[in-house]
Residue, then its C-alpha position, 0 to 999 in steps of 0.5 A: m499499500d503506497a503512502p499519499p504523496d503529501a504524507a510526511p516522510p517515515q524517518l527523518v533525523t538531523r544531528a549536531g555536528a562535531g563543531r569545534w571539537g572536530p579540529r581538536l580531535v585531529v590535532g590530538f591524534i596528530v600530536m599523539v601519533a607523532d610523539c609516540a612515533a618519536l618514542l618508538t623509533e628512538i628519534a628523541p635523544p634521552g633526557i629532556p627531549t624524551a620526556l617532552a615526547v612522553i608529555g606530548s603523547l600523553g597530552g595528545f591522548g588527553l585531548l583526543a579523549a576529551s574531543m571524542m567525549q564531547i563529539t559523542t555527547r553532541w551526536r546525542t543531540s538530534l531532532r527525529f521524526d519516526g512517522e508519528a511524532l517529533v522527538v527532540r533529543a538532548p544528551f540526557a533528555v528526550a521530549v516527544h511531540p505528536l505531529g497532530a498536536n499543532l506543532v510550530i518551531g518558534r525562533w527568537l533572535h536576541e542581541r546577546r546571542p550570536r544565533p537564534e534560539h529555537w523552541v518546539i511550540e505545542n498547541g500554543r504552549i512553549a514546550t521544549p528547547i532545541g539544543d544550541e548544538l544543532d545548527p539553525v539551518r539544519i533545524e529549519a531544513f528539518a522543519a521544512r521537510l517535515g512541514v512544521p512551520v518556523i515562526d519568528i517571535p518577538g521579545d526575549p527568548p524563554s531562556v532569557q525570560h527564565g534567567a538561563 
């Protein structure tokens, strides 16, 4: 049985990207591998150069581990549509909004914030923040594919109203 042509797609997902942690991951990896290679091939002479190579390899590993932790936490932030509901996932929380609940995505612009703040509005009630980790362009493209309107709302965003 075919779905009607105007039906919403059965599965949509948009996730937060690596952000500024991607380049840090690469730098940590390069530093760790270069210093480990210097130690294994004994290029660094004994003494202070060897100690610096050990410290560099441990520091590179630390940066690599911290970057991976941040990236995997960011990847937990997503907008999903499973065919019935809009699911807003934060790293440690989930909010489910049925598609039939008159959904709108509100967009607030504030002079103290470099980017817009997005919230899901369900039946005229401000319900769920959409994480800052998600790119505003991705949020609005996701909403367009799903057919959920994005509206500009004047005034302070809810995070500023509540002192967040």
